[in-house]
Residue, then its C-alpha position, 0 to 999 in steps of 0.5 A: x492506511x494503505x500506501x501504494x507506490x504512485x498513481x497509475x495512468x487511470x489513477x492519474x486521470x481519475x484523481x483517485x488511488x487504486x481505481x485501475x487494474x491494480x485497484x480491482x485486485x486490491x478491492x477483491x483481495x480486501x473483500x476476501x480478507x474481510x477488510x472493507x476498503x472503506x475502513x482504510x485511508x488509501x493513498x500513494x507514497x509518490x503523488x505524481x504519475x511518472x511515465x514515459x510516452x509510447x505512442x498514445x500510451x503512458x507507460x509507468x516508470x518506477x519513482x527514484x529515491x529523490x522523488x520518494x523523498x520529495x513526496x515524503x512530507x505529503x505522506x507524513x502530513x496525511x499520516x498526521x491528519x488520519x492518525x492510522x494505527x496500522x500503515x500497510x505499505x504495498x510494495x517496495x517504493x511504499x515501504x521505503x517511503x513509510x520506513x525511510x529506508x530501502x526495503x526488501x519486500x521479500x525479506x520483510x513482508x508480513x513482519x509488523x514493526x513500530x514506527x516513530x509515531x507508535x503506528x504499526x508498519x506492515x509490508x506486503x506486495x503491491x497488487x500490480x505485482x500480482x498482475x505481472x505473474x505469468x504462471x497461473x499457479x504461482x499467481x494464485x499462490x501469490x494472491x492467496x498470500x496477499x489476501x492473508x497479508x491484508x487479513x493480518x494487517x486488518x486484524x492488527x488495526x482492529x486490535x489496535x482500535x479495540x485496545x485504544x477504546x478499552x484504554x479510554x473507558 
């Protein structure tokens, strides 16, 4: 399961997560990681698009803690229905929603942890972060790290699926 922050403008209009510019980055990174997007249930921690109007544009505003907590029951319900073995939190807001506490992505990125239901939590950056890096060299390095994170998370999911299948034989 991939968990993002909240719908962006294009996602809000389309009614699907990660269909805008961040979704394009995510799709490209998943492909390079050898992790087909179809293998993941993709959702957001916060279900509404928080924004402020600037002329005709709707500009993203980061959800606050109370909004993350208010939407947590939806995420928990999705997790119960989907039953993912690995939950990849894309960014700090998603990580806070998944773990139920504030998270420093830079400190906990790439570290797998066990959730109360036995699933593995894995934290990485949100693909929109990669879009905002102004320096081309830094952006390329951050993208390579993101691909590496997705590859590691997918390997964890495949291993969990293999172990589960072997346990049922």
